[in-house]
C-alpha positions as CSV (number, residue, x, y, z in Angstrom):
1,P,8.7,-32.6,12.1
2,R,6.3,-29.6,11.3
3,H,8.5,-28.8,8.2
4,T,9.2,-32.3,7.0
5,H,7.6,-32.8,3.6
6,W,6.3,-36.4,4.0
7,K,5.0,-36.8,0.6
8,N,8.3,-35.9,-1.1
9,S,10.1,-37.9,1.6
10,A,8.2,-41.0,0.6
11,R,8.6,-40.4,-3.1
12,W,12.4,-39.8,-3.0
13,R,12.9,-42.3,-0.1
14,R,14.9,-39.9,2.0
15,L,13.9,-37.1,4.3
16,Q,12.8,-33.9,2.5
17,T,12.2,-30.7,4.4
18,L,10.4,-27.4,3.5
19,V,12.8,-24.6,3.1
20,F,11.4,-21.0,3.7
21,D,12.8,-17.9,2.0
22,P,12.7,-15.3,4.7
23,E,13.3,-12.6,2.0
24,A,10.3,-13.5,-0.1
25,P,7.3,-11.2,0.6
26,T,4.1,-12.8,1.4
27,S,1.7,-9.8,1.1
28,L,1.6,-6.2,0.0
29,V,-0.1,-3.7,2.2
30,L,-1.0,-0.4,0.4
31,V,-1.7,2.6,2.6
32,L,-3.1,5.6,0.9
33,D,-3.2,9.0,2.4
34,V,-5.8,11.1,0.5
35,Q,-4.9,14.4,2.1
36,T,-3.6,16.1,-0.9
37,S,-3.6,19.8,0.2
38,D,-2.1,21.4,3.3
39,L,-5.0,24.1,3.1
40,G,-7.4,21.7,5.0
41,L,-9.2,18.5,5.0
42,F,-11.8,19.8,2.3
43,W,-9.2,21.1,-0.2
44,I,-8.2,18.6,-2.9
45,V,-5.6,18.6,-5.6
46,P,-7.4,16.2,-8.0
47,A,-4.3,15.3,-10.0
48,Y,-2.5,14.2,-6.9
49,L,-5.4,12.0,-5.8
50,E,-5.7,10.4,-9.2
51,L,-2.0,9.8,-9.4
52,I,-1.9,8.1,-6.0
53,V,-5.0,6.0,-6.7
54,S,-3.7,5.0,-10.3
55,A,-0.3,4.0,-8.8
56,A,-1.8,2.0,-5.9
57,A,-4.1,0.2,-8.3
58,S,-1.3,-0.7,-10.7
59,M,0.7,-2.1,-7.8
60,A,-2.2,-4.1,-6.6
61,E,-2.8,-5.5,-10.0
62,H,0.8,-6.5,-10.3
63,A,1.1,-8.0,-6.8
64,L,-1.9,-10.1,-7.4
65,A,-0.6,-11.3,-10.8
66,E,2.6,-12.4,-8.7
67,R,0.3,-14.3,-6.4
68,L,0.8,-12.0,-3.4
69,A,-1.9,-11.2,-0.9
70,V,-3.0,-7.5,-1.1
71,G,-4.6,-5.3,1.2
72,L,-5.8,-1.6,1.0
73,F,-6.1,0.7,3.9
74,T,-7.0,4.5,3.5
75,N,-7.9,7.5,5.5
76,A,-10.5,8.3,2.8
77,S,-14.3,8.6,3.4
78,A,-16.0,6.2,1.1
79,T,-19.0,7.1,-1.1
80,R,-22.2,5.6,0.4
81,S,-20.4,4.8,3.8
82,S,-19.4,6.5,6.9
83,G,-16.1,4.7,7.4
84,A,-12.7,4.6,5.7
85,V,-12.1,2.6,2.5
86,E,-10.5,-0.6,3.5
87,V,-9.9,-4.1,2.0
88,P,-8.5,-6.7,4.2
89,I,-5.3,-8.5,3.1
90,G,-6.2,-11.4,0.8
91,R,-5.5,-13.2,-2.5
92,S,-8.7,-15.0,-3.2
93,P,-9.9,-15.0,-6.8
94,G,-12.4,-12.2,-6.0
95,Q,-9.8,-9.9,-4.3
96,R,-8.9,-8.1,-7.6
97,L,-12.7,-7.1,-8.0
98,V,-13.0,-6.0,-4.4
99,L,-9.8,-3.9,-4.6
100,M,-10.9,-2.2,-7.8
101,E,-14.3,-1.4,-6.4
102,A,-12.7,0.0,-3.3
103,F,-10.4,2.3,-5.4
104,A,-13.6,3.5,-7.3
105,R,-15.1,4.5,-4.0
106,I,-12.2,6.6,-2.8
107,R,-13.2,10.2,-2.5
108,G,-10.5,12.9,-1.8
109,F,-11.8,13.7,1.6
110,A,-9.8,12.4,4.5
111,L,-11.7,11.4,7.7
112,L,-11.5,13.9,10.5
113,H,-10.4,11.4,13.0
114,L,-7.9,9.4,11.0
115,D,-4.7,10.9,9.7
116,A,-2.1,8.6,7.9
117,E,0.2,8.5,10.7
118,G,-2.7,7.2,13.0
119,L,-3.7,4.7,10.2
120,L,-0.2,3.4,10.0
121,D,0.2,3.1,13.7
122,R,-3.0,1.1,13.9
123,L,-1.9,-1.2,11.1
124,A,1.6,-1.9,12.5
125,R,0.1,-3.9,15.2
126,S,-1.6,-6.4,13.0
127,L,0.6,-6.7,9.9
128,P,1.5,-10.3,8.9
129,W,4.9,-11.7,8.9
130,G,6.7,-10.7,5.6
131,A,4.3,-7.9,4.7
132,T,5.7,-5.2,2.5
133,V,4.1,-1.9,3.4
134,V,3.8,0.9,0.7
135,V,2.5,4.3,1.6
136,L,1.3,6.7,-1.0
137,S,1.1,10.3,0.1
138,A,1.1,14.0,-1.2
139,L,1.8,15.3,2.3
140,P,4.2,12.9,4.0
141,T,4.6,14.5,7.4
142,P,7.5,13.9,9.6
143,G,5.1,12.0,11.8
144,L,4.2,9.6,9.0
145,Q,7.8,9.1,8.0
146,A,8.7,8.2,11.6
147,A,5.7,5.8,11.8
148,L,6.9,4.1,8.6
149,L,10.4,3.9,10.0
150,A,8.9,2.1,13.0
151,V,7.2,-0.4,10.8
152,Q,10.5,-1.0,9.1
153,D,12.3,-1.4,12.4
154,A,9.7,-4.1,13.2
155,G,11.1,-6.2,10.2
156,H,8.8,-5.2,7.4
157,A,9.9,-3.8,4.0
158,T,8.7,-0.4,3.4
159,T,8.5,2.3,0.7
160,L,7.1,5.8,0.7
161,L,5.8,6.9,-2.7
162,T,5.2,10.6,-2.9
163,V,3.5,13.0,-5.3
164,G,3.6,16.9,-5.2
165,L,5.5,19.8,-6.5
166,Q,8.9,18.2,-5.8
167,P,10.5,15.3,-4.1
168,I,10.9,15.5,-0.3
169,E,14.1,15.0,1.8
170,A,13.8,11.6,3.2
171,P,15.1,10.5,6.5
172,A,18.2,8.1,6.5
173,G,17.1,4.6,6.0
174,L,13.8,5.4,4.5
175,D,13.1,4.2,0.8
176,V,11.3,7.2,-0.8
177,Q,10.4,7.4,-4.5
178,Y,8.8,10.5,-6.1
179,L,6.0,9.9,-8.6
180,G,5.7,13.4,-9.9
181,G,3.1,16.1,-9.7
182,E,0.2,17.4,-11.7
183,D,2.3,17.1,-14.9
184,A,2.8,13.4,-14.3
185,W,-0.9,12.8,-14.0
186,E,-1.7,14.9,-17.1
187,N,0.8,12.8,-19.1
188,L,-0.7,9.7,-17.8
189,A,-4.2,10.8,-18.4
190,A,-3.3,11.8,-22.0
191,L,-2.1,8.2,-22.9
192,E,-4.2,6.8,-25.8
193,L,-4.2,2.9,-25.9
194,D,-4.7,1.5,-29.5
């Protein structure tokens, strides 16, 4: 009875039920790892950070245009704030503005107490049904890859987008895409729109 579409049933004079597509994603969860250098928390590769943020902003824009709910979770310290940059999953009319403002607040410094693996572990407990999780990272550690595989094992679609000098060797079963390195950001930054 909960999945009976009573309005259409009355209109068509026969029982109509709602059909759910289990393959259709309902939300996009973007997880940004802003740690771009293995030299320490306070070393930044600006081109990697800009490429990660630009790719995430483009995906958020596209997902909102497709009427998906979008959330942003990072291990980045925010300007004018002591916590991480986060935007809860939503698709309200103001979500685009909130997300773009959050992207603008991202600094390249990861929080001391929150690595990307820990962030993903925390999020995994509260992901909505049907959520697609995309992690963007310049330093995808084996622990981060294992955490992403655990999210995938829980029934969520996952993708790892990497930036850096070269693509990584992905563990079996994990979808990994390489966005490029500093040259990719330089090419993107050099684009001129007419």
